[in-house]
Structure formats: C-alpha cells, structure tokens
DRENDO-1510 file (C-alpha; in Angstrom, 1 decimal, always signed):
<recs>
REC; n; res; u; v; w
REC; 1; MET; -0.5; +33.8; +5.6 .
REC; 2; SER; -2.0; +35.1; +8.7 .
REC; 3; THR; -2.3; +33.1; +11.9 .
REC; 4; ASP; -5.0; +35.5; +13.2 .
REC; 5; ARG; -7.9; +34.1; +11.3 .
REC; 6; MET; -8.7; +31.0; +9.2 .
REC; 7; ALA; -11.6; +30.1; +7.0 .
REC; 8; PRO; -14.3; +28.5; +9.1 .
REC; 9; ASP; -17.0; +26.2; +7.8 .
REC; 10; VAL; -19.8; +28.8; +7.6 .
REC; 11; PRO; -22.0; +30.1; +4.9 .
REC; 12; ALA; -20.3; +32.3; +2.3 .
REC; 13; SER; -22.0; +34.8; +0.0 .
REC; 14; PRO; -22.9; +33.6; -3.5 .
REC; 15; ALA; -20.4; +33.8; -6.3 .
REC; 16; VAL; -20.5; +36.9; -8.4 .
REC; 17; ALA; -18.7; +37.6; -11.7 .
REC; 18; ALA; -15.6; +39.6; -11.3 .
REC; 19; PRO; -16.0; +43.3; -12.3 .
REC; 20; GLU; -14.8; +43.7; -15.8 .
REC; 21; GLY; -11.5; +45.6; -15.9 .
REC; 22; ALA; -12.0; +46.9; -12.4 .
REC; 23; GLY; -10.8; +50.4; -13.4 .
REC; 24; CYS; -7.6; +49.0; -15.0 .
REC; 25; PRO; -5.2; +50.1; -16.2 .
REC; 26; VAL; -4.5; +53.3; -14.4 .
REC; 27; ARG; -1.6; +55.6; -15.5 .
REC; 28; THR; +0.0; +58.6; -13.9 .
REC; 29; GLY; +3.1; +60.0; -15.6 .
REC; 30; THR; +5.8; +57.3; -16.0 .
REC; 31; ALA; +5.2; +55.6; -12.7 .
REC; 32; VAL; +4.3; +51.9; -12.8 .
REC; 33; ARG; +0.7; +51.7; -11.7 .
REC; 34; GLY; -1.7; +48.8; -12.0 .
REC; 35; CYS; -5.4; +48.2; -11.3 .
REC; 36; HIS; -7.8; +49.3; -8.7 .
REC; 37; ARG; -8.8; +46.9; -5.9 .
REC; 38; LYS; -10.7; +44.1; -7.4 .
REC; 39; ALA; -12.2; +42.4; -4.3 .
REC; 40; VAL; -14.6; +45.3; -3.5 .
REC; 41; ARG; -17.4; +45.1; -1.0 .
REC; 42; ALA; -20.4; +47.3; -1.0 .
REC; 43; ASP; -19.9; +48.1; +2.7 .
REC; 44; ASP; -16.2; +49.1; +2.4 .
REC; 45; ALA; -15.5; +52.5; +4.1 .
REC; 46; ALA; -12.4; +54.5; +4.7 .
REC; 47; ARG; -13.8; +56.6; +7.5 .
REC; 48; PRO; -14.6; +57.3; +10.3 .
REC; 49; ALA; -11.4; +56.3; +12.0 .
REC; 50; PHE; -13.4; +55.0; +15.0 .
REC; 51; GLU; -17.0; +53.8; +14.7 .
REC; 52; HIS; -19.1; +52.4; +17.5 .
REC; 53; ARG; -21.5; +49.7; +16.2 .
REC; 54; VAL; -24.3; +48.1; +18.0 .
REC; 55; THR; -26.0; +45.1; +16.3 .
REC; 56; ALA; -28.0; +42.1; +17.2 .
REC; 57; ALA; -24.8; +40.2; +17.7 .
REC; 58; GLY; -23.5; +42.7; +20.2 .
REC; 59; GLU; -21.4; +45.9; +20.1 .
REC; 60; ARG; -17.9; +46.6; +18.9 .
REC; 61; TRP; -15.6; +49.4; +18.0 .
REC; 62; VAL; -14.5; +49.4; +14.3 .
REC; 63; VAL; -11.0; +50.9; +13.8 .
REC; 64; ARG; -9.9; +52.2; +10.4 .
REC; 65; SER; -6.7; +54.1; +11.5 .
REC; 66; PHE; -3.3; +52.5; +10.9 .
REC; 67; ALA; -1.8; +54.0; +14.0 .
REC; 68; ALA; -4.7; +52.9; +16.2 .
REC; 69; ALA; -4.8; +49.4; +14.7 .
REC; 70; ARG; -1.1; +48.9; +15.3 .
REC; 71; THR; -1.5; +50.1; +18.9 .
REC; 72; VAL; -4.2; +47.4; +19.5 .
REC; 73; LEU; -2.1; +44.7; +17.8 .
REC; 74; ARG; +0.9; +45.5; +19.8 .
REC; 75; ALA; -1.0; +45.7; +23.1 .
REC; 76; GLU; +0.0; +42.2; +24.1 .
REC; 77; ASP; -1.1; +42.5; +27.7 .
REC; 78; ALA; -4.2; +44.6; +27.1 .
REC; 79; ALA; -5.9; +43.0; +24.0 .
REC; 80; LEU; -6.4; +39.3; +23.6 .
REC; 81; GLN; -7.2; +37.4; +20.4 .
REC; 82; ALA; -10.9; +37.4; +19.7 .
REC; 83; GLY; -10.9; +36.2; +16.0 .
REC; 84; PHE; -12.4; +33.1; +14.5 .
REC; 85; GLY; -14.5; +32.2; +17.6 .
REC; 86; ALA; -11.5; +32.3; +19.9 .
REC; 87; GLU; -13.8; +33.1; +22.8 .
REC; 88; ASP; -16.1; +30.2; +22.1 .
REC; 89; GLN; -13.5; +27.4; +21.8 .
REC; 90; GLN; -14.2; +24.5; +24.1 .
REC; 91; LEU; -11.0; +22.3; +24.1 .
REC; 92; GLY; -11.3; +20.8; +27.5 .
REC; 93; ASP; -7.9; +19.7; +28.8 .
REC; 94; LEU; -6.2; +20.1; +25.4 .
REC; 95; ARG; -3.8; +22.9; +24.9 .
REC; 96; ARG; -5.1; +25.8; +22.9 .
REC; 97; PRO; -3.5; +26.1; +19.4 .
REC; 98; ILE; -1.2; +29.1; +18.8 .
REC; 99; LEU; -4.0; +30.9; +17.0 .
REC; 100; TYR; -5.8; +31.4; +20.3 .
REC; 101; LEU; -2.9; +31.8; +22.7 .
REC; 102; ASP; -1.8; +35.0; +24.3 .
REC; 103; GLY; +0.7; +35.9; +27.1 .
REC; 104; PRO; +3.5; +33.6; +28.3 .
REC; 105; ASP; +2.1; +30.5; +26.6 .
REC; 106; HIS; +2.0; +32.2; +23.2 .
REC; 107; ARG; +5.5; +33.6; +23.6 .
REC; 108; ALA; +6.9; +30.2; +24.5 .
REC; 109; GLN; +5.2; +28.4; +21.6 .
REC; 110; ARG; +6.0; +31.2; +19.1 .
REC; 111; SER; +9.6; +31.2; +20.2 .
REC; 112; ALA; +9.9; +27.4; +19.8 .
REC; 113; THR; +8.6; +27.3; +16.2 .
REC; 114; ALA; +10.0; +30.7; +15.0 .
REC; 115; ARG; +13.2; +29.1; +13.5 .
REC; 116; TYR; +11.2; +27.1; +11.0 .
REC; 117; PHE; +10.1; +30.4; +9.4 .
REC; 118; ALA; +13.5; +32.2; +9.6 .
REC; 119; PRO; +14.9; +33.7; +6.4 .
REC; 120; LYS; +17.7; +31.2; +6.1 .
REC; 121; VAL; +15.3; +28.3; +6.5 .
REC; 122; THR; +12.8; +29.9; +4.1 .
REC; 123; GLU; +15.5; +30.2; +1.5 .
REC; 124; GLY; +16.3; +26.5; +1.9 .
REC; 125; TYR; +12.8; +25.7; +0.5 .
REC; 126; ARG; +13.5; +27.6; -2.7 .
REC; 127; SER; +14.7; +24.5; -4.7 .
REC; 128; MET; +11.7; +22.5; -3.6 .
REC; 129; MET; +9.4; +25.3; -4.6 .
REC; 130; GLU; +11.0; +25.8; -8.0 .
REC; 131; THR; +10.9; +22.1; -8.8 .
REC; 132; PHE; +7.2; +21.7; -7.7 .
REC; 133; ALA; +6.2; +24.9; -9.6 .
REC; 134; ASP; +7.8; +23.6; -12.8 .
REC; 135; ARG; +5.9; +20.3; -12.4 .
REC; 136; LEU; +2.6; +22.1; -11.8 .
REC; 137; LEU; +2.9; +24.2; -14.9 .
REC; 138; THR; +3.4; +21.3; -17.2 .
REC; 139; GLY; -0.4; +21.2; -17.2 .
REC; 140; PHE; -0.3; +24.2; -19.6 .
REC; 141; ASP; +2.0; +22.5; -22.1 .
REC; 142; ALA; -0.8; +20.8; -24.1 .
REC; 143; GLY; -2.8; +24.0; -24.4 .
REC; 144; ARG; -5.6; +22.7; -22.2 .
REC; 145; PRO; -7.5; +25.0; -19.9 .
REC; 146; VAL; -6.1; +25.0; -16.3 .
REC; 147; ASP; -7.9; +26.4; -13.2 .
REC; 148; LEU; -5.4; +28.6; -11.5 .
REC; 149; THR; -7.2; +28.5; -8.2 .
REC; 150; ARG; -6.7; +24.7; -7.9 .
REC; 151; LEU; -3.1; +24.9; -9.1 .
REC; 152; SER; -2.4; +27.7; -6.5 .
REC; 153; LEU; -3.9; +25.5; -3.7 .
REC; 154; GLN; -1.6; +22.6; -4.7 .
REC; 155; MET; +1.4; +24.9; -4.5 .
REC; 156; ALA; +0.3; +26.2; -1.1 .
REC; 157; VAL; -0.4; +22.8; +0.3 .
REC; 158; ARG; +3.0; +21.4; -0.8 .
REC; 159; VAL; +4.9; +24.3; +0.7 .
REC; 160; ALA; +3.0; +24.5; +4.0 .
REC; 161; GLY; +3.1; +20.7; +4.2 .
REC; 162; GLN; +6.9; +20.8; +4.2 .
REC; 163; VAL; +7.1; +23.5; +6.9 .
REC; 164; ILE; +4.5; +21.8; +9.1 .
REC; 165; GLY; +5.8; +18.2; +8.5 .
REC; 166; LEU; +2.9; +16.8; +6.5 .
REC; 167; THR; +5.1; +14.8; +4.2 .
REC; 168; ASP; +4.1; +11.2; +4.9 .
REC; 169; SER; +0.5; +11.3; +3.5 .
REC; 170; PRO; -1.1; +9.1; +0.9 .
REC; 171; PRO; -2.3; +10.8; -2.3 .
REC; 172; GLY; -5.2; +13.3; -1.7 .
REC; 173; LEU; -3.9; +15.7; +0.9 .
REC; 174; THR; -4.9; +18.7; -1.2 .
REC; 175; ARG; -8.4; +17.4; -1.6 .
REC; 176; ARG; -8.8; +16.6; +2.1 .
REC; 177; LEU; -7.6; +20.0; +3.1 .
REC; 178; GLU; -9.8; +21.7; +0.6 .
REC; 179; GLY; -12.8; +19.9; +2.2 .
REC; 180; LEU; -11.7; +21.0; +5.6 .
REC; 181; PHE; -11.5; +24.7; +4.6 .
REC; 182; ARG; -14.5; +24.7; +2.3 .
REC; 183; THR; -17.1; +27.3; +3.2 .
REC; 184; GLY; -20.8; +27.3; +2.5 .
REC; 185; ASP; -23.7; +25.1; +3.5 .
REC; 186; ALA; -23.7; +21.4; +2.6 .
REC; 187; GLY; -27.1; +21.8; +1.2 .
REC; 188; PRO; -30.8; +21.3; +2.2 .
REC; 189; GLY; -32.6; +18.0; +2.9 .
REC; 190; PRO; -31.2; +14.6; +3.6 .
REC; 191; VAL; -28.4; +14.8; +1.1 .
REC; 192; GLY; -27.2; +18.1; +2.8 .
REC; 193; ALA; -27.4; +16.4; +6.2 .
REC; 194; VAL; -25.2; +13.6; +5.0 .
REC; 195; LEU; -22.7; +15.9; +3.4 .
REC; 196; GLY; -22.6; +18.0; +6.6 .
REC; 197; ARG; -21.8; +14.9; +8.6 .
REC; 198; LEU; -19.1; +13.9; +6.3 .
REC; 199; ARG; -17.6; +17.3; +6.5 .
REC; 200; ARG; -17.5; +17.2; +10.3 .
REC; 201; LEU; -15.7; +13.8; +10.0 .
REC; 202; ASN; -13.0; +15.4; +7.8 .
REC; 203; PRO; -10.7; +16.4; +10.7 .
REC; 204; MET; -10.5; +12.8; +11.8 .
REC; 205; VAL; -9.9; +11.6; +8.3 .
REC; 206; PHE; -7.1; +14.2; +8.0 .
REC; 207; PHE; -5.8; +13.0; +11.4 .
REC; 208; ALA; -5.7; +9.4; +10.4 .
REC; 209; LEU; -4.3; +9.8; +6.9 .
REC; 210; ASP; -2.0; +12.8; +7.2 .
REC; 211; VAL; -1.2; +13.8; +10.8 .
REC; 212; LYS; -0.8; +10.4; +12.4 .
REC; 213; PRO; +1.6; +9.1; +9.8 .
REC; 214; ALA; +3.7; +12.3; +10.2 .
REC; 215; ILE; +3.8; +11.9; +14.0 .
REC; 216; ARG; +4.8; +8.3; +13.7 .
REC; 217; ALA; +7.6; +9.0; +11.3 .
REC; 218; ARG; +8.9; +11.9; +13.4 .
REC; 219; ARG; +8.8; +10.0; +16.7 .
REC; 220; LYS; +11.3; +7.7; +15.1 .
REC; 221; TYR; +13.3; +10.2; +13.1 .
REC; 222; PRO; +12.7; +13.9; +14.1 .
REC; 223; ARG; +13.1; +16.5; +11.4 .
REC; 224; GLU; +13.3; +20.2; +11.1 .
REC; 225; ASP; +9.6; +21.0; +11.0 .
REC; 226; VAL; +6.8; +22.1; +13.3 .
REC; 227; ILE; +5.4; +18.6; +14.1 .
REC; 228; SER; +8.9; +17.4; +15.3 .
REC; 229; GLU; +9.0; +20.5; +17.5 .
REC; 230; LEU; +5.6; +19.8; +19.0 .
REC; 231; ILE; +6.5; +16.2; +19.7 .
REC; 232; LYS; +9.6; +17.4; +21.5 .
REC; 233; ARG; +7.6; +19.7; +23.6 .
REC; 234; GLY; +5.2; +16.9; +24.7 .
REC; 235; PHE; +2.1; +17.8; +22.7 .
REC; 236; SER; -0.5; +15.0; +22.4 .
REC; 237; ASP; -1.6; +13.7; +19.0 .
REC; 238; LEU; -4.8; +15.6; +19.2 .
REC; 239; GLU; -3.0; +18.8; +20.2 .
REC; 240; ILE; -0.7; +18.3; +17.2 .
REC; 241; LEU; -3.8; +17.9; +15.0 .
REC; 242; THR; -5.2; +21.3; +16.1 .
REC; 243; GLU; -1.9; +23.0; +15.4 .
REC; 244; ALA; -1.7; +21.3; +12.0 .
REC; 245; LEU; -5.2; +22.6; +11.2 .
REC; 246; THR; -4.2; +26.1; +12.3 .
REC; 247; PHE; -1.0; +26.2; +10.4 .
REC; 248; GLY; -2.7; +24.6; +7.5 .
REC; 249; ALA; -5.4; +27.2; +7.2 .
REC; 250; ALA; -2.9; +30.0; +7.7 .
REC; 251; GLY; -0.4; +28.7; +5.2 .
REC; 252; MET; -2.6; +27.1; +2.6 .
REC; 253; ALA; -6.0; +28.6; +2.4 .
REC; 254; THR; -4.8; +32.3; +2.5 .
REC; 255; THR; -1.8; +31.8; +0.2 .
REC; 256; ARG; -4.1; +30.2; -2.3 .
REC; 257; GLU; -6.3; +33.3; -2.5 .
REC; 258; PHE; -3.3; +35.6; -2.7 .
REC; 259; ILE; -1.6; +33.8; -5.6 .
REC; 260; SER; -5.0; +33.9; -7.5 .
REC; 261; VAL; -5.7; +37.6; -6.9 .
REC; 262; ALA; -2.1; +38.6; -7.7 .
REC; 263; ALA; -2.3; +36.7; -11.0 .
REC; 264; TRP; -5.6; +38.5; -11.7 .
REC; 265; HIS; -3.9; +41.9; -11.3 .
REC; 266; LEU; -0.9; +41.0; -13.3 .
REC; 267; LEU; -2.8; +39.5; -16.2 .
REC; 268; ASP; -5.1; +42.5; -16.3 .
REC; 269; ASP; -2.3; +45.0; -16.8 .
REC; 270; ASP; +0.4; +44.6; -19.5 .
REC; 271; GLY; +2.6; +47.3; -18.0 .
REC; 272; LEU; +2.5; +46.0; -14.5 .
REC; 273; ARG; +3.2; +42.4; -15.7 .
REC; 274; ALA; +6.1; +43.5; -17.9 .
REC; 275; HIS; +7.6; +45.4; -14.9 .
REC; 276; TYR; +7.2; +42.4; -12.7 .
REC; 277; LEU; +8.7; +40.0; -15.2 .
REC; 278; ALA; +11.7; +42.3; -15.9 .
REC; 279; ALA; +12.5; +42.9; -12.2 .
REC; 280; ASP; +14.8; +40.9; -10.0 .
REC; 281; ALA; +13.4; +38.7; -7.2 .
REC; 282; THR; +13.5; +41.5; -4.6 .
REC; 283; GLU; +11.5; +43.9; -6.7 .
REC; 284; ARG; +9.1; +41.2; -7.8 .
REC; 285; GLN; +8.3; +40.5; -4.2 .
REC; 286; ALA; +7.8; +44.2; -3.6 .
REC; 287; VAL; +5.2; +44.2; -6.4 .
REC; 288; LEU; +3.4; +41.3; -4.8 .
REC; 289; ALA; +3.5; +43.0; -1.4 .
REC; 290; GLU; +1.9; +46.1; -2.9 .
REC; 291; ILE; -0.9; +43.9; -4.4 .
REC; 292; LEU; -1.4; +42.3; -1.0 .
REC; 293; ARG; -1.6; +45.8; +0.6 .
REC; 294; VAL; -4.5; +46.6; -1.8 .
REC; 295; GLU; -6.0; +43.1; -1.5 .
REC; 296; PRO; -5.5; +41.8; +2.1 .
REC; 297; VAL; -6.8; +38.3; +2.2 .
REC; 298; VAL; -7.9; +38.6; +5.8 .
REC; 299; GLY; -9.9; +41.8; +5.9 .
REC; 300; HIS; -10.6; +42.1; +9.6 .
REC; 301; LEU; -8.8; +41.1; +12.8 .
REC; 302; TYR; -10.5; +41.1; +16.2 .
REC; 303; ARG; -9.3; +41.7; +19.7 .
REC; 304; ARG; -10.9; +41.9; +23.2 .
REC; 305; THR; -9.5; +44.5; +25.6 .
REC; 306; THR; -8.6; +43.2; +29.1 .
REC; 307; GLU; -7.9; +46.7; +30.5 .
REC; 308; PRO; -8.7; +50.3; +29.4 .
REC; 309; LEU; -7.0; +51.2; +26.1 .
REC; 310; THR; -6.6; +54.7; +24.6 .
REC; 311; LEU; -6.6; +55.0; +20.8 .
REC; 312; THR; -5.6; +58.1; +18.9 .
REC; 313; ASP; -5.9; +59.2; +15.3 .
REC; 314; GLY; -4.8; +62.7; +14.7 .
REC; 315; ASP; -6.9; +64.9; +16.9 .
REC; 316; GLU; -9.4; +62.2; +17.6 .
REC; 317; THR; -9.1; +60.0; +20.7 .
REC; 318; VAL; -11.3; +57.2; +22.0 .
REC; 319; GLU; -11.2; +55.5; +25.4 .
REC; 320; LEU; -12.0; +51.8; +25.2 .
REC; 321; PRO; -13.0; +50.2; +28.5 .
REC; 322; ALA; -11.9; +46.7; +29.4 .
REC; 323; GLY; -14.0; +44.1; +27.7 .
REC; 324; THR; -14.4; +46.0; +24.4 .
REC; 325; LEU; -14.5; +44.0; +21.2 .
REC; 326; VAL; -12.3; +45.8; +18.7 .
REC; 327; ASP; -12.7; +45.2; +14.9 .
REC; 328; LEU; -9.6; +46.2; +13.0 .
REC; 329; ASP; -10.7; +46.9; +9.4 .
REC; 330; LEU; -7.5; +46.0; +7.5 .
REC; 331; ARG; -9.2; +46.8; +4.2 .
REC; 332; ALA; -9.5; +50.4; +5.3 .
REC; 333; VAL; -6.2; +50.6; +7.3 .
REC; 334; ASN; -4.1; +49.4; +4.3 .
REC; 335; ALA; -5.7; +52.1; +2.1 .
REC; 336; GLU; -5.3; +55.0; +4.5 .
REC; 337; ALA; -4.3; +57.9; +2.1 .
REC; 338; ALA; -2.4; +59.8; +4.8 .
REC; 339; LEU; -0.2; +56.7; +5.2 .
REC; 340; VAL; +0.2; +55.2; +1.7 .
REC; 341; GLY; -0.3; +58.3; -0.5 .
REC; 342; ALA; -2.5; +59.1; -3.5 .
REC; 343; ASP; -4.9; +56.6; -5.0 .
REC; 344; PRO; -4.6; +54.2; -2.1 .
REC; 345; LEU; -6.8; +51.6; -3.8 .
REC; 346; VAL; -4.6; +51.4; -6.9 .
REC; 347; VAL; -1.6; +49.0; -7.1 .
REC; 348; ALA; +1.5; +51.2; -7.3 .
REC; 349; PRO; +4.8; +49.5; -6.5 .
REC; 350; GLY; +7.4; +51.8; -5.0 .
REC; 351; ARG; +5.2; +53.8; -2.7 .
REC; 352; GLU; +7.0; +55.9; -0.2 .
REC; 353; LEU; +5.9; +54.7; +3.2 .
REC; 354; PRO; +6.8; +56.0; +6.6 .
REC; 355; ARG; +9.7; +54.4; +8.4 .
REC; 356; GLY; +8.7; +51.2; +10.1 .
REC; 357; VAL; +5.8; +50.5; +7.8 .
REC; 358; GLY; +6.2; +47.4; +5.6 .
REC; 359; PRO; +5.1; +47.4; +1.9 .
REC; 360; SER; +2.1; +45.2; +2.7 .
REC; 361; VAL; +1.2; +47.4; +5.7 .
REC; 362; LEU; -0.9; +45.2; +8.0 .
REC; 363; SER; -1.8; +42.4; +5.7 .
REC; 364; PHE; +0.3; +40.0; +7.7 .
REC; 365; GLY; -0.9; +41.5; +11.0 .
REC; 366; ASP; +1.5; +43.0; +13.6 .
REC; 367; GLY; +2.6; +42.5; +17.1 .
REC; 368; HIS; +2.9; +39.1; +18.8 .
REC; 369; HIS; +0.4; +37.5; +16.4 .
REC; 370; ARG; +2.0; +38.7; +13.2 .
REC; 371; CYS; +2.1; +36.0; +10.6 .
REC; 372; PRO; +5.4; +34.1; +10.9 .
REC; 373; GLY; +5.1; +32.7; +7.4 .
REC; 374; ASN; +5.1; +36.1; +5.5 .
REC; 375; ALA; +8.5; +35.5; +3.8 .
REC; 376; ILE; +7.5; +32.0; +2.8 .
REC; 377; ALA; +4.2; +33.1; +1.3 .
REC; 378; LEU; +5.8; +35.8; -0.8 .
REC; 379; LEU; +8.6; +33.5; -2.0 .
REC; 380; GLU; +6.4; +30.7; -3.1 .
REC; 381; SER; +3.9; +33.1; -4.7 .
REC; 382; ASP; +6.7; +34.8; -6.7 .
REC; 383; ILE; +8.3; +31.4; -7.7 .
REC; 384; LEU; +5.0; +30.2; -9.2 .
REC; 385; LEU; +3.8; +33.5; -10.6 .
REC; 386; SER; +7.0; +34.5; -12.3 .
REC; 387; ARG; +7.0; +31.1; -14.2 .
REC; 388; LEU; +3.3; +31.2; -14.9 .
REC; 389; LEU; +3.3; +34.8; -16.3 .
REC; 390; ALA; +6.3; +34.2; -18.6 .
REC; 391; ARG; +3.9; +32.1; -20.7 .
REC; 392; ASP; +1.6; +33.5; -23.4 .
REC; 393; LEU; -1.6; +33.1; -21.4 .
REC; 394; GLU; -5.2; +33.8; -22.3 .
REC; 395; VAL; -8.1; +33.9; -19.9 .
REC; 396; VAL; -10.6; +31.2; -20.7 .
REC; 397; GLN; -12.9; +32.0; -17.8 .
REC; 398; PRO; -12.6; +35.2; -15.6 .
REC; 399; PRO; -12.4; +34.5; -11.9 .
REC; 400; GLN; -15.5; +34.2; -9.8 .
REC; 401; LEU; -15.4; +36.3; -6.6 .
REC; 402; HIS; -17.0; +34.9; -3.5 .
REC; 403; TRP; -17.1; +36.4; +0.0 .
REC; 404; ASN; -16.7; +34.5; +3.2 .
REC; 405; ASP; -19.0; +36.6; +5.3 .
REC; 406; PHE; -17.7; +35.3; +8.7 .
REC; 407; ILE; -14.2; +36.8; +8.3 .
REC; 408; GLU; -15.1; +39.1; +5.4 .
REC; 409; SER; -12.4; +37.5; +3.2 .
REC; 410; TYR; -12.5; +37.1; -0.5 .
REC; 411; GLU; -12.4; +33.7; -2.2 .
REC; 412; ILE; -11.5; +33.4; -5.8 .
REC; 413; ARG; -12.6; +30.4; -7.8 .
REC; 414; ASP; -12.8; +29.1; -11.4 .
REC; 415; PHE; -10.0; +31.3; -12.8 .
REC; 416; VAL; -9.3; +29.3; -16.0 .
REC; 417; LEU; -6.2; +30.0; -18.2 .
REC; 418; ARG; -4.7; +28.5; -21.3 .
REC; 419; ASP; -1.2; +28.8; -22.8 .
REC; 420; ARG; -1.6; +29.9; -26.4 .
REC; 421; ALA; +1.8; +28.4; -27.3 .
REC; 422; GLY; +0.5; +24.9; -26.4 .
REC; 423; ARG; -2.5; +24.9; -28.7 .
</recs>
C-alpha cells in the first residue's frame, strides 16, 4: 500500500493479545461510529507538533502536524527518502529501486509505471479479484476455522502479482513471499543460524522460481504489467528482482495487514458492519478509508533534508537545517483533532475534512512518493471484506497483535474465524 517503507527482516516485538473490545462500540447521536484504534502503542503521542529527539542512534525531528508533514512530503527537491535503510543501501552498479529514488530518476520511473495503477486499469482487475475472493471464501463452507490473516495474504499476493507480472510461478508464491517479508529472529543456536541462512537465500529462490520465469515469458510476449515495462526500459534481471521485491512488499505485506485490521473493526461493531454491508461500493470504500486513517499500516515515514526547510504549525515554527532526519509520525498526524474533528481515534465514516485532504489522510503518503496502488488496495480489500462479512461469522480466536519495531508498524496474526452456517 505504501512504497515508502516495507517490512524488513528485523526483530519484532512479541505477540500480545488484542485488547478486548478496545473501547467499542462508541455511539454519538445517530452518526455511524465504530471502535477506537485497536493497534495502540504505549509511546503514542499527539503532541508536541515538533519534537527534537537525541538518542544513541542519532538525532531527529519528530513531526506530528499534518500541515508540516505534508510540507516535508511535497518538498521533492529539499527532502530525500530516508526510510527502510535507504541511506545504507549498497547496490553497486545496479539501479536503485523506485522506493529509494528521488529527483529526475524517480519521476521518470514513476511516470513509466503509473498507467498500471490508473483507475481504468484498476477497474479492469475487478473480475479477477471477485473470482479469486469467491474461491478463497469457499474454505468457510464446511464450517472449519479459517485464519483470516493467511487468507488476506493470499488475496494480496494474487492481486499484486497480476499488477507486477508475477503470473508464471509454480505453486508456493505466497509461502515464498511470506518468508521474505517475515520479521523476527530466526532463533538462537545452530538451528537459528541455519534458518537465518535459508532466509537470506530466499530472494534468490524467489528470483529463480518467480521473477525469472516472468521475465522469460515477457521477453517473448510483453504484457500490460510492471515487469514488461521494466524490460522495455532496459532493466537487468537483478534490477527487476529489486523492483519486484519493492512492489511486493508495498502491495502484499501492507494490504494483508489492512484487510485484517479492517475485518477486526467491522466484526467488533454490529452497527458499523451493517452500515458497511448496506452501502454501495463507493461508501464501503469510504468506510475502509476511515479505518485506514485510524489504523495506518505504516506508522512513520522518514526524510532527510538536503537544504534548510521551514515547518509551521499554527503559531509554532521550526527551522530545520540541511541534513536533518525528519520522522513523520503518521499515527499522530492522521489523528490530529483540528484536522479530522472530535474523537480522532474513533472510526467515524463521513467525517468532514478540509478541502484537499483525502479520507485516509496520509496513510498512503503524499507528494512524489505517494503510494500509486491506493485505489487497487481499497478495491481488493472491499471485494474480499464485503463477501466475507456477509457470512454469519464467529471469532474462534481473537487476533494477536505484533509490532515491527523497525518501522513501528502493526502485524496481525492468528485471527481465526468460522462460518456458523457451515457447521
């Protein structure tokens, strides 16, 4: 969902049980209102708008103001990508993937691939998404428990694979990608060392079984997908691999988490779920966008200034010198009461937002690195969730909430459901 950050292979915090109810439901008058934010961190803060932090890892400015955060994200020539180790990448003579690019190179690559995410093209995926969603949900028909977090990953992998061009793989693509994006240590001792080595080999297994066959097929018969475009532009096989990994993380790992957290909200509140199921497609996606505002999958974006940058929030102004690391706290920005209104941590579809502010606020980023797949992510999520939630579901096992401490993103696992009608 966001091309700014993707889940790295670093330690994540231990799983914790989801907070029971999480302050849900919430009602004010006749307005449709759902639950409070579920993925809550102990260190969440709404203020100050600007905070200078000095730690053992270095110093940075934390920004919790929407106006200031958007200024940074739109400062294309004054603030460069600094997320997910962008400043530490050693790629030699290989082209840097779009995740790490800025300036003319980024504009050229973004322009070349933009049409694969255009509204008309996105709508063209609808039939494929509907067919695949129906196939996935047949697992509920026998009344057996189904782990939604695995099902949502299968959906995300299938859709992103179509857009990227990963359609010539042998069985197991979902499993291979899950291994690539898995967080946490491999474990202590000799067994952990072996597992760690196998995990480091995963990119080459992914290349051999998934990327290389796609390249071979598209060199012979180009298609309307990202890999065909990269071949046309002269990318090497390894450069195509890095792009496939980037788009894979952006379109698969993050969409998986969003589908799961949206289902969590909708299953926890009968009124919100009824409103969602009774609405048309446009309003259903608006409900999902509001959930994403409250629960941004990627909680922080990072930029490094290349020239002095002035940021303002109301009467407060800070002057950032060139070379400053800026931490944009999207969890706070998306919940700025002055921007989104009362109870900013509560899901409330239909909020009146200022002109030019989208319903998910900055969950998809902004500026030149704004996620190009936002429309696809919302469409596939709605197609799966509207079908899933039309069933008479019971929660067999509440979701387990994990935290990826490197990017401060939530990960939801072991969310097990059953269809009562299938018993």
